[in-house]
FIVO-823832 format. One record per residue (C-alpha): residue in three letters; x, y, z. Coordinates in steps of 0.001 Angstrom, whole numbers, plus 500000, padded with zeros to 6 digits. Layout:
N
+-----+--------+--------+--------+
| res |      x |      y |      z |
+-----+--------+--------+--------+
| ALA |      X |      Y |      Z |
...
+-----+--------+--------+--------+
***
This chain:
86
+-----+--------+--------+--------+
| res |      x |      y |      z |
+-----+--------+--------+--------+
| MET | 625989 | 281771 | 386635 |
| GLY | 627460 | 284933 | 388459 |
| LEU | 629333 | 282819 | 390791 |
| LEU | 630910 | 280734 | 388123 |
| ILE | 632004 | 283854 | 386181 |
| GLN | 633369 | 285308 | 389628 |
| LEU | 635278 | 282219 | 390283 |
| LEU | 636815 | 282186 | 386842 |
| SER | 637830 | 285936 | 387298 |
| VAL | 639474 | 285068 | 390514 |
| ARG | 641411 | 282034 | 388723 |
| LEU | 642387 | 284329 | 386028 |
| SER | 643709 | 287053 | 388460 |
| VAL | 645522 | 284554 | 390641 |
| THR | 647462 | 283072 | 387509 |
| THR | 648135 | 286415 | 385766 |
| ARG | 648233 | 288907 | 388433 |
| ARG | 646062 | 291170 | 386439 |
| HIS | 642268 | 291623 | 386738 |
| LEU | 639630 | 290793 | 383963 |
| ALA | 639155 | 294690 | 382876 |
| GLU | 642846 | 294788 | 382428 |
| LEU | 643074 | 291707 | 380139 |
| CYS | 640056 | 292560 | 378183 |
| ARG | 641412 | 296172 | 377511 |
| GLU | 644646 | 294522 | 376168 |
| LYS | 643230 | 291790 | 374177 |
| TYR | 640133 | 293102 | 372460 |
| THR | 639634 | 295758 | 369830 |
| THR | 637780 | 298800 | 370474 |
| TRP | 634581 | 297833 | 369159 |
| ALA | 634597 | 294692 | 371223 |
| LYS | 635526 | 296738 | 374421 |
| ILE | 632509 | 298695 | 373580 |
| VAL | 630053 | 295829 | 373190 |
| LEU | 631640 | 294367 | 376417 |
| TRP | 631049 | 297470 | 378382 |
| LEU | 627271 | 297773 | 377104 |
| MET | 626575 | 294182 | 377860 |
| THR | 628044 | 294905 | 381353 |
| GLU | 625849 | 297733 | 382046 |
| LEU | 622782 | 296046 | 380903 |
| ALA | 623491 | 293378 | 383280 |
| LEU | 623759 | 295628 | 386010 |
| ILE | 620438 | 297448 | 385263 |
| GLY | 618806 | 294269 | 385212 |
| TYR | 620128 | 293048 | 388594 |
| ASP | 619341 | 296323 | 389895 |
| ILE | 615681 | 296053 | 388725 |
| GLN | 615528 | 292743 | 389987 |
| GLU | 616557 | 293825 | 393433 |
| VAL | 614293 | 296427 | 393854 |
| ILE | 611260 | 294550 | 392929 |
| SER | 612198 | 291645 | 395200 |
| ARG | 612462 | 294315 | 398160 |
| ALA | 609170 | 295690 | 397027 |
| ILE | 607654 | 292191 | 397018 |
| ALA | 609242 | 291527 | 400398 |
| ILE | 607536 | 294714 | 401829 |
| ARG | 604424 | 293833 | 400743 |
| ILE | 604621 | 290280 | 402208 |
| LEU | 605889 | 291489 | 405716 |
| ASN | 602624 | 293873 | 405760 |
| ASN | 600180 | 291275 | 404662 |
| GLY | 599419 | 292891 | 401306 |
| VAL | 598666 | 296438 | 402964 |
| VAL | 601504 | 298270 | 400936 |
| PRO | 601037 | 297830 | 397223 |
| LEU | 603996 | 296991 | 395036 |
| GLN | 604395 | 300577 | 393710 |
| VAL | 604923 | 302117 | 397101 |
| GLY | 607180 | 299169 | 397842 |
| VAL | 609245 | 300094 | 394833 |
| VAL | 609223 | 303797 | 396058 |
| ILE | 610436 | 302706 | 399515 |
| SER | 613133 | 300619 | 398030 |
| ALA | 614547 | 303412 | 395965 |
| PHE | 614492 | 305877 | 398801 |
| ASP | 616195 | 303160 | 401134 |
| TRP | 618944 | 302872 | 398304 |
| LEU | 619465 | 306636 | 398050 |
| ALA | 619678 | 306818 | 401921 |
| LEU | 622363 | 304100 | 402033 |
| PHE | 624069 | 305482 | 399109 |
| THR | 624349 | 308926 | 400549 |
| ALA | 625338 | 307895 | 403943 |
+-----+--------+--------+--------+
***
């Protein structure tokens, strides 16, 4: 679904020479823009949670179950912070 939305956004950008955020800012009312912003933030939070949990599962699988999932989540969080601050 994300790929489809990205493809449609690219087509929109190519045809209008403006990106999706600019068009939403022009076309929608203030309350609709706030709702769209909140929905986008929730989707990003959901994606981040999914990424951290999948990394924790991968760490557990790679270590044959020695590292518990909670420790894998902490390792993933520190890994993200190390990459973010680098």
